C-alpha positions as CSV (number, residue, x, y, z in Angstrom):
1,M,-23.9,2.5,-9.2
2,I,-20.6,4.2,-10.9
3,F,-18.7,1.8,-12.2
4,P,-15.8,0.9,-11.5
5,I,-16.6,0.0,-8.5
6,Y,-13.9,-1.8,-5.4
7,D,-14.0,-5.0,-3.2
8,I,-13.2,-3.6,0.3
9,T,-14.4,-7.7,1.8
10,E,-11.3,-8.5,3.4
11,Y,-12.0,-11.8,3.6
12,I,-11.9,-12.2,-0.5
13,W,-8.5,-9.9,0.2
14,K,-7.0,-12.8,2.6
15,K,-8.1,-15.4,0.5
16,Y,-7.3,-14.6,-3.0
17,R,-4.7,-11.3,-1.7
18,E,-5.4,-9.5,-6.0
19,P,-7.7,-6.4,-5.9
20,N,-11.0,-6.8,-7.2
21,I,-12.1,-3.9,-9.4
22,I,-15.2,-4.4,-12.4
23,F,-15.0,-1.8,-14.6
24,K,-18.1,-3.1,-16.3
25,N,-21.7,-5.6,-15.7
26,P,-21.6,-7.9,-17.3
27,Y,-17.8,-8.7,-17.6
28,S,-15.6,-11.3,-19.0
29,C,-14.4,-13.4,-16.1
30,I,-12.8,-16.8,-15.0
31,K,-15.2,-19.2,-13.9
32,V,-14.3,-19.9,-9.9
33,G,-15.5,-22.6,-8.0
34,K,-18.6,-22.9,-5.9
35,D,-16.1,-21.8,-2.8
36,Y,-15.9,-18.6,-4.0
37,W,-19.9,-18.2,-4.3
38,R,-20.7,-19.9,-1.2
39,N,-19.7,-16.7,0.5
40,I,-21.4,-14.1,-2.2
41,D,-23.5,-12.3,1.1
42,K,-19.8,-11.1,2.3
43,Y,-18.9,-9.7,-0.9
44,R,-19.4,-5.4,-0.5
45,F,-18.2,-3.0,-3.2
46,V,-17.5,0.5,-3.2
47,D,-18.2,2.8,-6.1
48,C,-16.7,6.1,-7.4
49,N,-18.8,7.8,-5.3
50,G,-18.3,5.8,-1.8
51,D,-21.4,4.2,-2.5
52,I,-21.1,0.5,-0.8
53,Y,-23.0,-2.2,-2.8
54,K,-23.6,-6.5,-2.3
55,I,-24.0,-9.1,-4.7
56,I,-27.5,-10.6,-4.1
57,D,-27.0,-12.7,-6.8
58,F,-25.7,-13.7,-10.7
59,K,-25.5,-15.2,-13.9
60,F,-23.5,-16.6,-16.6
61,Y,-24.8,-15.3,-20.1
62,K,-23.6,-17.2,-23.6
63,K,-20.2,-17.1,-24.5
64,T,-19.5,-14.9,-28.0
65,G,-16.4,-14.8,-29.8
66,I,-13.5,-16.4,-29.4
67,C,-14.2,-17.0,-25.3
68,K,-17.0,-19.3,-26.2
69,Y,-14.2,-21.9,-27.0
70,I,-11.9,-20.9,-23.7
71,P,-14.0,-23.0,-20.9
72,F,-13.0,-21.5,-18.1
73,I,-14.1,-18.2,-19.1
74,G,-17.6,-16.7,-19.0
75,N,-19.9,-13.9,-19.0
76,M,-21.4,-13.0,-16.2
77,Y,-23.5,-10.7,-14.8
78,L,-23.7,-9.2,-11.3
79,Y,-27.2,-8.2,-9.4
80,F,-26.0,-5.4,-7.2
81,A,-28.0,-4.0,-4.1
82,K,-26.9,-0.6,-2.2
83,T,-26.4,-0.8,1.5
84,N,-27.5,2.5,2.1
85,E,-23.9,2.8,3.8
86,Q,-21.2,5.1,2.5
87,Y,-17.1,4.7,2.8
88,S,-15.3,7.6,3.2
89,F,-12.3,8.5,1.1
90,K,-10.3,8.8,3.6
91,E,-11.3,4.9,4.1
92,F,-10.8,3.4,1.4
93,Q,-7.4,5.6,0.1
94,K,-6.2,4.4,3.7
95,L,-7.2,0.5,2.6
96,T,-5.8,0.4,-0.9
97,I,-2.6,2.4,0.9
98,E,-2.8,-0.8,2.8
99,R,-2.9,-3.3,0.3
100,A,-0.3,-1.8,-2.0
101,I,2.0,-2.0,1.1
102,E,0.6,-5.4,1.5
103,S,1.7,-6.9,-2.4
104,K,4.5,-4.7,-2.4
105,N,2.5,-2.2,-5.6
106,S,4.5,0.5,-5.3
107,T,3.1,2.5,-7.8
108,L,-0.5,2.0,-6.3
109,E,0.8,3.3,-3.2
110,I,2.0,6.5,-4.5
111,V,-1.2,7.1,-6.5
112,A,-3.2,6.3,-3.8
113,K,-1.4,8.4,-1.0
114,K,-1.4,12.0,-4.2
115,A,-4.9,10.6,-5.1
116,T,-8.0,13.3,-3.9
117,T,-11.0,10.8,-5.2
118,F,-11.7,7.7,-6.0
119,S,-12.2,7.6,-9.3
120,E,-8.3,8.4,-9.5
121,I,-7.4,5.2,-7.6
122,L,-9.8,3.1,-8.8
123,L,-8.7,4.0,-12.2
124,S,-4.9,3.3,-11.6
125,N,-5.3,0.4,-9.8
126,S,-5.6,-2.2,-12.6
127,K,-6.1,-2.4,-16.4
128,G,-9.7,-1.9,-17.5
């Protein structure tokens, strides 16, 4: 798996309407409710090579630094399994453009239309 990875799950997009990009594992995140994890088997991520992964488990780790004083922030490690499925760059580009239009992110739309690799889109999509 090559980071960053992008959540291609339609279920999650419809519910939260913002891109879910993971730049490293473990990572700091906002702890979310049980509803988020109840559907863990639906999550699918694509990496920079177009390989698709699913989350099979997760674990919160002891917080360090200033984050240990913020109750809703956690350090989480996700366990992934490769699905042996591939996502073509054209599919990913189309998905990203559609989501950019839907979320009115014109910068991402322009980048996605000009991009020639997964990395170009992933690295421009969010703060890494």
